[in-house]
C-alpha positions as a Markdown table, in Angstrom:
| # | Residue | x | y | z |
|---|---|---|---|---|
| 1 | Met | 4.4 | 16.2 | 15.6 |
| 2 | Leu | 2.5 | 17.6 | 12.6 |
| 3 | Thr | 3.8 | 16.0 | 9.4 |
| 4 | Asn | 3.0 | 14.6 | 6.0 |
| 5 | Met | 3.6 | 11.0 | 4.9 |
| 6 | Val | 7.1 | 11.6 | 3.8 |
| 7 | Gly | 8.0 | 12.9 | 7.2 |
| 8 | Ala | 6.2 | 10.1 | 9.0 |
| 9 | Ile | 8.0 | 7.4 | 7.0 |
| 10 | Asn | 11.4 | 9.2 | 7.5 |
| 11 | Asn | 10.7 | 9.3 | 11.2 |
| 12 | Ala | 9.7 | 5.6 | 11.2 |
| 13 | Leu | 12.9 | 4.6 | 9.4 |
| 14 | Asp | 15.0 | 6.6 | 11.9 |
| 15 | Leu | 13.3 | 4.8 | 14.8 |
| 16 | Ile | 13.7 | 1.4 | 13.2 |
| 17 | Met | 17.4 | 1.9 | 12.6 |
| 18 | Lys | 17.9 | 3.3 | 16.1 |
| 19 | Glu | 16.2 | 0.2 | 17.6 |
| 20 | Asn | 17.6 | -2.5 | 15.3 |
| 21 | Lys | 21.4 | -2.2 | 14.6 |
| 22 | Asn | 20.9 | -4.8 | 11.8 |
| 23 | Ala | 18.5 | -2.6 | 9.8 |
| 24 | Val | 20.0 | -1.3 | 6.6 |
| 25 | Leu | 18.6 | 1.0 | 3.9 |
| 26 | Leu | 19.6 | 0.4 | 0.3 |
| 27 | Gly | 18.5 | 1.6 | -3.1 |
| 28 | Glu | 19.1 | 4.1 | -5.9 |
| 29 | Asp | 20.0 | 7.6 | -4.4 |
| 30 | Val | 18.7 | 6.7 | -0.9 |
| 31 | Gly | 21.9 | 8.0 | 0.6 |
| 32 | Lys | 23.4 | 11.3 | -0.5 |
| 33 | Asp | 20.2 | 12.5 | -2.2 |
| 34 | Gly | 17.8 | 11.1 | 0.4 |
| 35 | Gly | 15.7 | 9.3 | -2.2 |
| 36 | Val | 13.9 | 10.6 | -5.2 |
| 37 | Phe | 11.1 | 11.9 | -2.9 |
| 38 | Arg | 13.5 | 12.7 | 0.0 |
| 39 | Val | 12.0 | 10.0 | 2.2 |
| 40 | Thr | 15.4 | 8.9 | 3.5 |
| 41 | Asp | 16.8 | 12.4 | 3.8 |
| 42 | Gly | 19.3 | 12.9 | 6.6 |
| 43 | Leu | 19.6 | 9.2 | 7.4 |
| 44 | Leu | 23.0 | 8.8 | 5.7 |
| 45 | Asp | 24.5 | 11.5 | 7.9 |
| 46 | Lys | 23.0 | 9.9 | 11.0 |
| 47 | Tyr | 23.8 | 6.2 | 10.3 |
| 48 | Gly | 26.7 | 6.3 | 7.8 |
| 49 | Pro | 27.4 | 4.7 | 4.5 |
| 50 | Glu | 27.6 | 1.2 | 6.0 |
| 51 | Arg | 23.9 | 1.3 | 6.8 |
| 52 | Val | 22.5 | 3.6 | 4.2 |
| 53 | Leu | 23.7 | 2.3 | 0.8 |
| 54 | Asp | 23.5 | 3.9 | -2.6 |
| 55 | Thr | 23.2 | 1.2 | -5.2 |
| 56 | Pro | 23.6 | 1.0 | -9.0 |
| 57 | Leu | 20.4 | 1.4 | -11.1 |
| 58 | Ala | 19.8 | -2.4 | -11.0 |
| 59 | Glu | 16.5 | -3.4 | -9.3 |
| 60 | Ser | 17.1 | -7.1 | -9.5 |
| 61 | Met | 20.5 | -6.6 | -7.8 |
| 62 | Ile | 18.9 | -4.5 | -5.1 |
| 63 | Ile | 16.4 | -7.2 | -4.2 |
| 64 | Gly | 18.9 | -10.0 | -4.6 |
| 65 | Thr | 21.3 | -8.2 | -2.3 |
| 66 | Ala | 18.6 | -7.6 | 0.3 |
| 67 | Leu | 17.6 | -11.3 | 0.1 |
| 68 | Gly | 21.2 | -12.3 | 1.0 |
| 69 | Met | 21.3 | -9.7 | 3.8 |
| 70 | Ser | 18.0 | -11.0 | 5.3 |
| 71 | Ala | 19.0 | -14.6 | 5.1 |
| 72 | Gly | 22.2 | -13.6 | 6.9 |
| 73 | Gly | 20.4 | -12.1 | 9.9 |
| 74 | Met | 20.0 | -8.5 | 8.8 |
| 75 | Leu | 16.8 | -6.4 | 8.3 |
| 76 | Pro | 17.2 | -4.9 | 4.8 |
| 77 | Ile | 14.8 | -2.1 | 3.7 |
| 78 | Pro | 15.3 | -1.7 | 0.0 |
| 79 | Glu | 13.7 | 1.1 | -1.9 |
| 80 | Ile | 12.7 | 0.8 | -5.5 |
| 81 | Gln | 12.3 | 4.3 | -7.0 |
| 82 | Phe | 9.0 | 3.7 | -8.8 |
| 83 | Ala | 6.7 | 0.7 | -8.8 |
| 84 | Gly | 7.0 | 0.1 | -12.5 |
| 85 | Phe | 10.7 | -0.6 | -12.1 |
| 86 | Met | 10.0 | -3.3 | -9.5 |
| 87 | Leu | 9.1 | -5.6 | -12.4 |
| 88 | Leu | 12.8 | -5.7 | -13.2 |
| 89 | Ser | 13.2 | -7.5 | -9.8 |
| 90 | Phe | 10.0 | -9.6 | -10.1 |
| 91 | Ser | 11.9 | -12.8 | -10.5 |
| 92 | Gln | 13.9 | -12.2 | -7.3 |
| 93 | Ile | 10.7 | -11.3 | -5.4 |
| 94 | Ala | 8.4 | -14.0 | -6.7 |
| 95 | Asn | 10.8 | -16.9 | -7.0 |
| 96 | His | 13.0 | -16.3 | -4.0 |
| 97 | Val | 11.9 | -13.6 | -1.5 |
| 98 | Ala | 8.4 | -14.9 | -1.3 |
| 99 | Arg | 9.3 | -18.6 | -1.2 |
| 100 | Tyr | 12.4 | -18.7 | 1.0 |
| 101 | Arg | 10.6 | -19.5 | 4.2 |
| 102 | Ala | 8.6 | -22.3 | 2.6 |
| 103 | Arg | 11.6 | -23.5 | 0.6 |
| 104 | Thr | 13.6 | -24.0 | 3.9 |
| 105 | Arg | 10.6 | -25.3 | 5.8 |
| 106 | Ser | 10.9 | -22.2 | 8.1 |
| 107 | Ala | 14.5 | -22.9 | 8.9 |
| 108 | Val | 15.3 | -19.5 | 7.4 |
| 109 | Glu | 13.1 | -16.5 | 8.2 |
| 110 | Leu | 13.3 | -13.6 | 5.8 |
| 111 | Pro | 12.5 | -10.2 | 7.3 |
| 112 | Met | 12.6 | -7.5 | 4.7 |
| 113 | Ile | 10.6 | -4.4 | 3.8 |
| 114 | Ile | 10.5 | -3.5 | 0.1 |
| 115 | Arg | 9.4 | 0.1 | -0.2 |
| 116 | Thr | 8.2 | 1.8 | -3.4 |
| 117 | Pro | 6.0 | 4.7 | -4.5 |
| 118 | Val | 2.8 | 3.7 | -6.3 |
| 119 | Ser | -0.2 | 5.0 | -8.2 |
| 120 | Gly | -0.7 | 8.2 | -10.2 |
| 121 | Gly | -2.5 | 11.5 | -10.2 |
| 122 | Val | 0.7 | 13.5 | -10.1 |
| 123 | Arg | 1.3 | 13.8 | -13.9 |
| 124 | Thr | 4.1 | 11.3 | -14.1 |
| 125 | Leu | 4.8 | 8.9 | -16.9 |
| 126 | Glu | 3.5 | 5.4 | -17.1 |
| 127 | His | 6.3 | 3.5 | -15.3 |
| 128 | His | 6.0 | 5.9 | -12.5 |
| 129 | Ser | 2.2 | 5.5 | -11.9 |
| 130 | Asp | 1.5 | 1.8 | -11.5 |
| 131 | Ser | -0.8 | 0.3 | -8.8 |
| 132 | Pro | 0.6 | -3.2 | -8.5 |
| 133 | Glu | -1.0 | -4.4 | -5.3 |
| 134 | Ala | -2.8 | -7.3 | -7.1 |
| 135 | Leu | 0.5 | -8.6 | -8.5 |
| 136 | Tyr | 2.2 | -9.0 | -5.2 |
| 137 | Ser | -0.9 | -10.1 | -3.3 |
| 138 | His | -1.3 | -13.0 | -5.6 |
| 139 | Ile | 2.1 | -14.4 | -4.6 |
| 140 | Gly | 2.0 | -16.6 | -1.5 |
| 141 | Gly | 4.5 | -15.5 | 1.1 |
| 142 | Leu | 4.3 | -11.8 | 0.7 |
| 143 | Ile | 2.6 | -9.3 | 3.0 |
| 144 | Val | 1.3 | -6.2 | 1.0 |
| 145 | Val | 0.6 | -3.0 | 2.8 |
| 146 | Glu | -0.6 | 0.4 | 1.5 |
| 147 | Pro | -1.3 | 3.2 | 3.9 |
| 148 | Ser | -3.3 | 6.3 | 3.2 |
| 149 | Thr | -2.3 | 8.6 | 6.1 |
| 150 | Pro | 0.9 | 9.7 | 7.8 |
| 151 | Tyr | -0.2 | 8.1 | 11.1 |
| 152 | Asp | -0.9 | 4.7 | 9.4 |
| 153 | Ala | 2.3 | 4.9 | 7.3 |
| 154 | Lys | 4.5 | 5.3 | 10.4 |
| 155 | Gly | 2.7 | 2.7 | 12.5 |
| 156 | Leu | 2.5 | 0.1 | 9.7 |
| 157 | Leu | 6.2 | 0.5 | 8.8 |
| 158 | Ile | 7.3 | 0.0 | 12.4 |
| 159 | Lys | 5.1 | -3.0 | 12.6 |
| 160 | Ala | 6.6 | -4.4 | 9.4 |
| 161 | Ser | 10.1 | -4.0 | 10.9 |
| 162 | His | 9.1 | -6.5 | 13.6 |
| 163 | Met | 7.7 | -9.1 | 11.1 |
| 164 | Lys | 9.7 | -12.2 | 10.2 |
| 165 | Asp | 8.4 | -12.3 | 6.7 |
| 166 | Pro | 8.9 | -10.0 | 3.6 |
| 167 | Val | 6.6 | -7.0 | 3.4 |
| 168 | Val | 5.9 | -5.1 | 0.2 |
| 169 | Phe | 5.3 | -1.6 | 1.4 |
| 170 | Leu | 3.4 | 0.5 | -1.2 |
| 171 | Glu | 3.5 | 4.3 | -0.7 |
| 172 | Pro | 1.0 | 6.3 | -2.7 |
| 173 | Thr | 3.0 | 9.1 | -4.4 |
| 174 | Lys | 0.0 | 11.5 | -4.5 |
| 175 | Leu | -0.4 | 11.2 | -0.7 |
| 176 | Tyr | 3.3 | 11.8 | 0.1 |
| 177 | Arg | 2.7 | 15.6 | 0.6 |
| 178 | Leu | -1.0 | 16.0 | 0.1 |
| 179 | Phe | -1.8 | 16.8 | 3.7 |
| 180 | Lys | -0.3 | 16.8 | 7.2 |
| 181 | Gln | -1.5 | 15.0 | 10.3 |
| 182 | Glu | -0.6 | 14.8 | 14.0 |
| 183 | Val | 1.7 | 11.8 | 14.5 |
| 184 | Pro | 3.2 | 10.7 | 17.8 |
| 185 | Asp | 7.0 | 11.3 | 18.1 |
| 186 | Asn | 7.5 | 8.0 | 19.8 |
| 187 | Ala | 7.4 | 4.5 | 18.1 |
| 188 | Tyr | 4.1 | 2.8 | 17.8 |
| 189 | Glu | 2.5 | 0.0 | 15.7 |
| 190 | Val | -0.5 | -0.2 | 13.5 |
| 191 | Glu | -1.7 | -3.8 | 13.2 |
| 192 | Ile | -1.0 | -5.4 | 9.8 |
| 193 | Gly | -4.0 | -7.3 | 8.5 |
| 194 | Lys | -6.6 | -5.1 | 10.2 |
| 195 | Ala | -8.7 | -2.6 | 8.2 |
| 196 | Asn | -9.7 | 0.8 | 9.5 |
| 197 | Val | -13.4 | 1.7 | 9.6 |
| 198 | Ile | -12.9 | 5.4 | 9.1 |
| 199 | Gln | -16.6 | 6.3 | 8.9 |
| 200 | Lys | -19.7 | 4.5 | 10.2 |
| 201 | Gly | -22.8 | 4.2 | 8.1 |
| 202 | Asp | -25.9 | 2.1 | 7.5 |
| 203 | Asp | -26.9 | 2.5 | 3.8 |
| 204 | Met | -23.8 | 1.1 | 2.0 |
| 205 | Thr | -20.3 | 0.0 | 2.5 |
| 206 | Ile | -17.4 | 1.5 | 0.5 |
| 207 | Val | -14.1 | -0.4 | 0.6 |
| 208 | Thr | -11.0 | 1.4 | -0.5 |
| 209 | Trp | -7.3 | 2.1 | 0.1 |
| 210 | Gly | -4.4 | 4.2 | -0.8 |
| 211 | Thr | -5.0 | 7.2 | -3.1 |
| 212 | Met | -8.7 | 6.6 | -3.3 |
| 213 | Val | -9.3 | 7.1 | 0.5 |
| 214 | Pro | -9.5 | 10.9 | 0.3 |
| 215 | Val | -11.5 | 10.7 | -3.0 |
| 216 | Val | -14.1 | 8.4 | -1.4 |
| 217 | Lys | -14.3 | 10.6 | 1.8 |
| 218 | Asn | -14.9 | 13.7 | -0.3 |
| 219 | Ala | -17.5 | 12.0 | -2.5 |
| 220 | Val | -19.4 | 10.6 | 0.5 |
| 221 | Gln | -19.4 | 14.1 | 2.1 |
| 222 | Lys | -20.6 | 15.8 | -1.1 |
| 223 | Lys | -23.4 | 13.3 | -1.5 |
| 224 | Gly | -24.3 | 13.3 | 2.1 |
| 225 | Ala | -24.4 | 9.6 | 1.9 |
| 226 | Asn | -24.9 | 7.4 | 5.0 |
| 227 | Ala | -21.9 | 5.2 | 4.0 |
| 228 | Glu | -19.6 | 3.0 | 6.0 |
| 229 | Val | -16.1 | 3.7 | 4.7 |
| 230 | Ile | -13.4 | 1.0 | 5.1 |
| 231 | Asp | -9.7 | 1.7 | 4.5 |
| 232 | Leu | -8.1 | -1.7 | 4.0 |
| 233 | Arg | -4.5 | -0.5 | 4.9 |
| 234 | Thr | -3.4 | -4.1 | 4.2 |
| 235 | Ile | -4.2 | -5.8 | 0.9 |
| 236 | Asn | -2.7 | -9.1 | 1.9 |
| 237 | Pro | -3.6 | -10.5 | 4.3 |
| 238 | Leu | -7.1 | -9.2 | 3.7 |
| 239 | Asp | -9.3 | -8.2 | 6.7 |
| 240 | Glu | -12.2 | -10.3 | 5.4 |
| 241 | Gln | -14.2 | -10.2 | 8.7 |
| 242 | Thr | -14.4 | -6.4 | 8.8 |
| 243 | Ile | -15.6 | -6.3 | 5.2 |
| 244 | Leu | -18.2 | -9.1 | 5.7 |
| 245 | Asp | -19.5 | -7.7 | 8.9 |
| 246 | Ser | -20.1 | -4.3 | 7.2 |
| 247 | Ala | -21.5 | -5.8 | 4.0 |
| 248 | Lys | -24.1 | -7.8 | 6.1 |
| 249 | Lys | -25.0 | -4.7 | 8.0 |
| 250 | Thr | -25.5 | -2.3 | 5.1 |
| 251 | Gly | -26.5 | -4.7 | 2.3 |
| 252 | Arg | -24.8 | -2.7 | -0.4 |
| 253 | Val | -21.1 | -2.6 | -1.3 |
| 254 | Ile | -18.9 | -0.4 | -3.5 |
| 255 | Ile | -15.2 | -1.2 | -4.0 |
| 256 | Val | -13.0 | 1.7 | -5.1 |
| 257 | His | -9.4 | 1.3 | -6.2 |
| 258 | Glu | -6.9 | 3.0 | -8.6 |
| 259 | Ala | -5.6 | -0.3 | -10.0 |
| 260 | Pro | -7.2 | -1.5 | -13.3 |
| 261 | Leu | -10.6 | -3.0 | -12.9 |
| 262 | Ser | -9.9 | -6.4 | -14.6 |
| 263 | Phe | -8.5 | -9.0 | -12.2 |
| 264 | Gly | -7.9 | -6.3 | -9.6 |
| 265 | Pro | -8.1 | -6.6 | -5.8 |
| 266 | Gly | -11.7 | -5.5 | -6.0 |
| 267 | Ala | -12.6 | -8.7 | -7.8 |
| 268 | Glu | -11.2 | -10.8 | -5.0 |
| 269 | Ile | -13.1 | -8.8 | -2.4 |
| 270 | Ala | -16.4 | -9.0 | -4.4 |
| 271 | Ala | -15.9 | -12.8 | -4.7 |
| 272 | Arg | -15.5 | -13.2 | -1.0 |
| 273 | Ile | -18.6 | -11.2 | -0.3 |
| 274 | Ala | -20.5 | -13.3 | -2.9 |
| 275 | Glu | -19.3 | -16.5 | -1.3 |
| 276 | Lys | -20.0 | -15.6 | 2.3 |
| 277 | Ala | -22.6 | -12.8 | 2.4 |
| 278 | Ile | -24.6 | -12.9 | -0.8 |
| 279 | Phe | -28.0 | -13.5 | 0.9 |
| 280 | Glu | -27.5 | -10.4 | 3.0 |
| 281 | Leu | -27.0 | -8.1 | 0.0 |
| 282 | Asp | -29.7 | -5.9 | -1.4 |
| 283 | Ala | -27.8 | -5.0 | -4.6 |
| 284 | Pro | -25.0 | -6.4 | -6.6 |
| 285 | Val | -21.5 | -5.4 | -5.5 |
| 286 | Met | -20.1 | -2.5 | -7.6 |
| 287 | Arg | -16.5 | -1.7 | -8.5 |
| 288 | Val | -15.1 | 1.7 | -9.4 |
| 289 | Ala | -11.6 | 1.4 | -10.8 |
| 290 | Ser | -9.2 | 2.5 | -13.5 |
| 291 | Ala | -9.7 | 1.3 | -17.1 |
| 292 | Ser | -8.0 | -2.0 | -18.0 |
| 293 | Phe | -5.3 | -0.7 | -20.3 |
| 294 | Pro | -1.8 | 0.8 | -19.9 |
| 295 | Tyr | -1.6 | 4.0 | -17.8 |
| 296 | Pro | -2.1 | 7.0 | -20.2 |
| 297 | Phe | 0.0 | 10.1 | -20.8 |
| 298 | Pro | -0.3 | 12.7 | -18.0 |
| 299 | Gly | -2.8 | 14.9 | -19.9 |
| 300 | Tyr | -5.3 | 12.1 | -19.9 |
| 301 | Glu | -4.9 | 10.6 | -16.4 |
| 302 | Gln | -7.9 | 12.5 | -15.1 |
| 303 | Tyr | -10.1 | 10.4 | -17.4 |
| 304 | Tyr | -8.4 | 7.2 | -16.3 |
| 305 | Ile | -8.2 | 7.3 | -12.5 |
| 306 | Pro | -11.5 | 7.1 | -10.5 |
| 307 | Asn | -12.5 | 10.5 | -9.3 |
| 308 | Glu | -15.2 | 11.9 | -6.9 |
| 309 | Gln | -17.8 | 12.2 | -9.7 |
| 310 | Lys | -17.4 | 8.5 | -10.6 |
| 311 | Val | -17.8 | 7.5 | -6.9 |
| 312 | Met | -20.8 | 9.8 | -6.5 |
| 313 | Glu | -22.4 | 8.2 | -9.6 |
| 314 | Ala | -21.8 | 4.7 | -8.1 |
| 315 | Ile | -23.4 | 5.8 | -4.8 |
| 316 | Glu | -26.5 | 7.0 | -6.7 |
| 317 | Lys | -26.7 | 3.8 | -8.7 |
| 318 | Ile | -26.3 | 1.4 | -5.9 |
| 319 | Met | -29.0 | 3.2 | -3.8 |
| 320 | Ser | -31.4 | 2.9 | -6.7 |
| 321 | Glu | -31.0 | -0.9 | -6.9 |
């Protein structure tokens, strides 16, 4: 089927609920309205109010309820309307969801998929535009996934439904309806923890994910750069081997992400390259990211988020080193 990311995720949720009778959707407006972006549209009619639950506007309660469901043998898939609102449930996620397996010495598994739209570029306000992958990747016990295509979104979500640990599933808002792609009708899995080398190259490696994947692809094409482009797909666990193999081959690395520069995932990736591949590098690792201050008002976000021009400038600079 030809579909966008919204359609692919909706189809994945349908297949998950069909396969697993213990799978339950819950969140603000996920039932009658089909979610704020209509990702869960039609699922209430198909599976009923016992499995597609509209909740109060209380994020901590949503995650706390999902925690109890999961510990009781269910597969809850809570949706938080926007990533900024997830901070209201951060205590539940960090202190309980992430630690429950360790706390019980694996006596209690905690399968759960926490879905939320992330990142900006669509002229929304600050709490609707966060890129929080570093926050959740820093917490031991959480798997953090961020697809960039409809195909990957469906396959990663189905794979997450078969995991025994909690998955934070970040869905880039800008990519929800940006383009369509052929996606198989049947269920399939995309491996979690495995990056996708979407373009081979010899002169440099560009590591990216989420909303920045199409930005990087366009910049590389416009520059005619011989770049190897890696879409992480999973932030935690990080596919370190794919990154290191590419860095050693090309000798130059640029990391591009929408999250703020300071203490972002790019710093972790750069550190691992420095620790394990520094003698194979021909130039310092470069990072292209958003500024390290709160997300601006919509009229200024084009100056805040990395764009094709900034990536092209980084390509020129690293090739001159």
